[in-house]
C-alpha positions as CSV (number, residue, x, y, z in Angstrom):
1,M,0.4,0.1,-0.1
2,T,2.9,2.8,1.0
3,Q,4.4,2.0,-2.3
4,L,1.4,2.6,-4.2
5,L,0.8,6.4,-2.3
6,R,4.3,7.2,-3.2
7,S,3.8,6.0,-7.0
8,S,0.7,8.0,-7.2
9,A,2.2,10.9,-5.6
10,C,5.0,10.7,-7.7
11,L,3.2,10.4,-11.0
12,M,0.8,13.0,-10.4
13,V,3.8,15.2,-9.6
14,C,4.5,14.0,-13.1
15,L,1.4,15.0,-14.2
16,G,1.4,18.0,-11.9
17,L,-1.6,17.4,-10.6
18,F,-0.1,17.9,-7.1
19,S,-1.3,20.0,-4.9
20,C,0.9,21.1,-1.9
21,G,-4.7,22.9,0.5
22,G,-4.7,43.2,-0.4
23,S,-1.0,43.2,2.4
24,A,-2.1,42.3,5.7
25,D,0.2,44.4,7.1
26,N,1.1,43.6,10.7
27,E,3.7,46.1,12.8
28,N,3.9,43.7,15.5
29,E,6.0,41.1,13.0
30,P,9.2,41.4,12.0
31,T,8.7,41.8,8.1
32,P,10.9,38.1,6.8
33,V,14.0,38.7,4.9
34,F,13.9,36.1,2.2
35,P,15.6,34.1,0.8
36,N,15.3,33.3,4.8
37,V,16.9,30.6,6.7
38,G,14.4,29.1,9.6
39,D,12.7,29.8,12.9
40,E,10.4,28.4,14.9
41,Q,8.3,30.5,12.5
42,T,9.3,29.9,8.9
43,P,10.8,27.5,6.9
44,P,14.2,28.3,5.7
45,T,13.5,28.9,2.1
46,K,17.4,28.8,0.5
47,G,16.6,26.6,-1.9
48,D,18.6,24.3,0.5
49,A,17.3,20.7,0.6
50,T,19.1,19.7,3.6
51,A,18.7,22.8,5.6
52,M,14.8,21.8,4.6
53,R,14.9,18.9,6.1
54,K,17.0,19.1,9.6
55,W,13.9,22.0,10.3
56,L,11.4,19.9,9.2
57,D,13.4,17.1,11.8
58,A,13.9,19.9,14.4
59,G,9.6,19.0,14.6
60,H,8.9,23.0,14.7
61,Y,5.8,23.0,12.9
62,N,4.6,20.4,15.5
63,K,4.2,23.6,17.7
64,W,2.7,26.0,15.2
65,Q,-1.4,24.9,15.0
66,C,-2.2,21.8,13.3
67,E,-4.5,19.3,12.4
68,S,-5.1,16.5,15.1
69,E,-5.1,14.1,13.2
70,A,-4.2,12.4,9.7
71,H,-7.5,12.6,7.1
72,P,-8.2,11.7,4.1
73,P,-7.4,14.6,2.0
74,R,-10.5,16.7,1.0
75,G,-11.9,18.4,-1.9
76,P,-9.4,18.8,-4.7
77,S,-7.4,17.4,-2.8
78,S,-4.8,14.3,-3.8
79,H,-2.5,14.0,-1.2
80,H,-3.7,11.1,0.1
81,M,-4.0,10.6,4.2
82,N,-3.1,14.1,5.6
83,R,-2.5,16.6,8.3
84,S,-1.9,20.0,8.2
85,C,-0.1,22.4,10.6
86,S,-0.6,26.6,10.6
87,N,1.9,28.7,10.6
88,N,0.8,32.1,13.6
89,L,0.5,34.6,10.6
90,I,-1.8,31.7,8.3
91,S,-3.9,30.6,11.7
92,S,-4.8,34.3,13.2
93,F,-5.5,35.1,9.5
94,S,-9.0,37.6,9.7
95,R,-8.9,39.2,6.7
96,T,-11.5,37.4,3.6
97,K,-10.4,35.5,1.3
98,E,-9.9,37.7,-1.3
99,D,-6.7,39.3,0.4
100,E,-3.1,39.1,0.2
101,R,-1.7,36.8,2.6
102,P,1.4,38.6,4.6
103,A,4.8,37.0,3.9
104,G,6.0,34.9,6.1
105,S,2.6,33.0,6.1
106,A,3.8,29.2,6.3
107,A,2.0,26.0,7.1
108,V,3.3,22.0,6.4
109,K,1.6,19.3,4.9
110,E,2.3,15.5,6.4
111,F,1.9,12.7,4.6
112,W,1.0,9.7,6.6
113,D,0.0,5.5,5.4
114,Q,-0.3,3.1,8.0
115,G,0.1,5.6,10.9
116,K,3.7,6.5,10.3
117,V,4.4,10.4,8.2
118,Y,6.4,9.6,5.1
119,G,7.0,12.9,3.8
120,H,6.2,16.0,3.7
121,A,5.1,19.5,1.4
122,V,5.9,23.5,3.0
123,Y,4.8,26.9,1.6
124,V,6.0,29.6,2.2
125,K,5.1,33.3,1.0
126,T,7.9,35.1,0.9
127,A,6.3,38.4,-0.6
128,A,3.9,40.9,0.0
129,K,2.3,39.6,-3.6
130,S,1.1,36.6,-4.8
131,D,2.4,37.6,-7.6
132,G,0.9,33.7,-9.1
133,G,2.1,31.5,-7.0
134,D,5.6,32.8,-8.1
135,S,6.8,34.6,-4.5
136,W,5.3,32.0,-2.8
137,Y,8.5,29.3,-1.6
138,W,7.3,25.3,-1.9
139,Y,9.6,22.5,-1.3
140,V,7.7,18.5,-1.8
141,E,9.2,15.5,-0.8
142,I,8.7,12.0,-0.7
143,D,10.5,9.0,1.6
144,G,12.6,6.8,-0.9
145,M,11.8,9.8,-3.8
146,G,13.4,12.1,-3.0
147,V,12.2,15.3,-3.0
148,L,10.0,17.0,-5.9
149,A,9.8,21.0,-5.9
150,N,12.2,22.9,-4.2
151,G,11.9,27.0,-4.8
152,L,10.3,30.0,-5.9
153,G,6.7,29.2,-7.8
154,S,9.0,31.4,-10.1
155,Q,12.1,29.0,-9.9
156,D,11.3,25.8,-9.9
157,A,9.5,23.8,-12.6
158,T,7.5,21.2,-10.6
159,A,6.8,24.2,-7.6
160,K,5.2,26.5,-11.1
161,K,3.0,23.4,-13.5
162,A,2.1,22.1,-9.7
163,C,2.6,23.3,-6.6
164,A,1.4,27.0,-7.7
165,A,-1.0,26.3,-10.0
166,C,-3.6,24.1,-7.9
167,H,-3.1,25.6,-5.2
168,A,-4.8,29.1,-7.1
169,A,-8.1,28.0,-7.3
170,A,-8.3,27.9,-2.9
171,G,-11.0,30.2,-1.2
172,S,-12.4,30.0,-5.3
173,D,-15.8,28.6,-5.1
174,T,-16.8,26.4,-2.4
175,A,-15.0,23.7,-3.8
176,H,-11.6,25.2,-3.1
177,T,-12.3,26.4,0.2
178,T,-11.9,23.4,3.2
179,S,-11.8,26.5,5.8
180,K,-12.9,29.4,6.2
181,R,-10.7,32.6,5.3
182,S,-9.1,30.5,2.4
183,G,-7.7,32.2,-0.2
184,D,-3.8,32.9,-1.6
185,F,-2.6,30.2,-2.3
186,V,-4.3,28.9,1.3
187,Y,-6.4,25.8,1.0
188,T,-7.1,25.2,5.2
189,Q,-5.5,27.1,7.9
190,V,-5.6,25.9,10.8
191,E,-7.1,28.4,13.3
192,T,-5.5,29.0,16.4
């Protein structure tokens, strides 16, 4: 079963079907600098897969707002069993789904099979404007398959063709809105 799921994920990435789900200014939040090396609220966005793996292994995102357990995919998602975690900027976002989220907004999606995490998808908004997904950093890795996306939507072909292309529909209609205030490339907003 595990191999089937991993093979399906690879096929979806190759076919471009794999989805990873006005600017809100906040004077209390420092403006993130991108690319960055990462901290507890922001994954590293330098395109260094080793740094991302180290950050994920440190488990910083588990201190964010996380779904209580893995669940089957929702709506248009092709992520199989998964669990999402949202950083403070996504969790506390209270504007409408048409508004742009602030730079530094980030989420991590765990991919689950047989009670174990076998991969991750990470996305981080790196600028005030989403620019069609080009200014979002996308990272996808699957155990046994390696890193499938790692870079900005403007730089990484898989990130542009698969992640950004699918996430662009977030919040566009009922089928593409899995939580209230979704949108701006975020399907699931795990709220505070």
